[in-house]
C-alpha positions in Angstrom: -29.0 -28.0 -16.9 -30.1 -30.9 -14.5 -27.3 -32.6 -13.8 -27.9 -35.4 -11.6 -25.0 -37.2 -9.7 -25.4 -41.0 -8.4 -23.0 -41.3 -5.5 -23.2 -45.0 -5.6 -22.5 -45.7 -9.1 -19.2 -47.0 -9.7 -18.7 -44.0 -12.3 -16.9 -41.6 -10.7 -18.3 -38.5 -10.1 -16.6 -36.4 -12.3 -17.4 -39.2 -15.4 -20.7 -38.6 -14.7 -20.4 -34.3 -14.7 -18.6 -34.7 -18.1 -20.9 -37.1 -20.0 -23.7 -35.2 -18.7 -23.0 -32.0 -20.2 -21.3 -34.1 -23.4 -24.9 -35.6 -23.8 -27.1 -31.9 -22.8 -24.7 -30.3 -26.0 -25.3 -33.6 -28.4 -29.3 -33.2 -27.7 -28.7 -29.7 -28.1 -30.0 -28.8 -24.2 -26.1 -27.0 -24.1 -25.5 -24.3 -26.9 -22.4 -22.8 -27.9 -21.9 -19.7 -25.8 -24.3 -20.6 -23.0 -22.2 -20.3 -19.8 -22.3 -23.0 -17.2 -22.4 -23.2 -13.5 -19.0 -22.1 -11.7 -17.4 -24.6 -9.9 -17.9 -23.4 -6.4 -21.9 -23.3 -7.4 -21.3 -26.9 -8.9 -19.9 -28.2 -6.1 -21.9 -26.6 -3.4 -24.9 -27.8 -5.0 -23.5 -31.4 -4.9 -22.1 -31.0 -1.4 -19.1 -32.7 -3.7 -15.0 -31.2 -3.9 -14.6 -28.5 -6.1 -11.5 -30.9 -7.3 -14.1 -33.5 -8.9 -16.2 -30.0 -10.6 -13.0 -29.0 -12.0 -11.5 -32.6 -13.5 -14.7 -32.8 -14.9 -14.2 -29.0 -16.8 -10.8 -30.2 -17.1 -11.5 -32.9 -19.6 -14.2 -30.9 -21.4 -12.3 -28.6 -21.6 -9.1 -30.6 -23.3 -11.4 -31.9 -25.7 -12.7 -29.2 -26.8 -16.1 -29.0 -25.4 -15.8 -25.7 -23.3 -13.5 -22.3 -23.3 -12.8 -20.9 -20.3 -12.4 -16.8 -19.9 -11.6 -14.6 -16.9 -14.4 -12.9 -16.8 -17.1 -15.3 -18.4 -16.1 -18.1 -16.6 -16.9 -21.5 -18.3 -19.0 -21.9 -21.1 -20.0 -24.4 -24.3 -17.3 -24.2 -26.9 -19.1 -26.7 -29.2 -21.9 -26.8 -31.6 -23.2 -30.3 -33.4 -25.3 -28.1 -36.1 -21.6 -26.6 -36.9 -19.3 -29.2 -36.6 -15.3 -27.1 -36.8 -13.3 -30.1 -36.3 -15.0 -33.3 -37.2 -12.6 -33.8 -39.7 -9.6 -34.1 -37.4 -8.0 -37.2 -37.5 -7.1 -37.1 -34.2 -10.3 -36.4 -32.9 -11.3 -39.5 -34.6 -9.5 -41.8 -33.1 -9.9 -40.8 -30.1 -13.5 -41.0 -30.6 -13.2 -44.6 -32.2 -11.0 -45.9 -28.7 -14.0 -44.2 -26.8 -16.4 -46.3 -29.4 -14.3 -49.9 -28.8 -14.2 -49.4 -24.9 -18.0 -48.8 -24.5 -18.4 -51.8 -27.4 -15.9 -54.0 -25.7 -17.3 -53.9 -21.8 -20.9 -54.9 -23.5 -19.0 -57.4 -25.6 -17.0 -58.7 -23.0 -19.7 -59.5 -20.8 -21.5 -62.0 -23.6 -23.6 -59.6 -25.6 -24.4 -60.3 -28.7 -23.2 -58.2 -31.8 -26.4 -57.8 -33.0 -28.0 -56.6 -29.4 -24.8 -54.4 -29.4 -25.7 -53.2 -33.0 -29.2 -52.6 -31.9 -28.6 -50.9 -29.0 -25.9 -48.5 -30.5 -28.8 -47.6 -33.6 -31.0 -46.7 -30.8 -29.4 -44.3 -29.3 -28.2 -42.8 -32.2 -31.9 -42.5 -33.5 -32.3 -40.9 -30.2 -29.7 -38.5 -30.0 -30.9 -37.5 -33.6 -34.4 -36.6 -32.7 -33.0 -34.6 -30.0 
């Protein structure tokens, strides 16, 4: 999987890594059981602190996207085609809070609601196309 980082972005590096892995899972570019680069490999390839990669992987693990085993390292733990926890109310609440924050960022800048709806629909349609 190709990860690109923008060191000039206001978005922390670990968030960029985490979010790109989640998008790759949603687009089926990463599949359940597929191994990710080790912390050492990923940090060396970008010249960033291993702690940055650890933070991204820890967030992904906490949200159930990754599992880590001593022998196999970090592997993708979810498959969008066979959702395991989609009906979990706690997960839905966390997704809703994340979505509210993203939408609120646009709305707080004055973006009209109809434009936000259009963009959300476009993003969803794009993910559905893979």
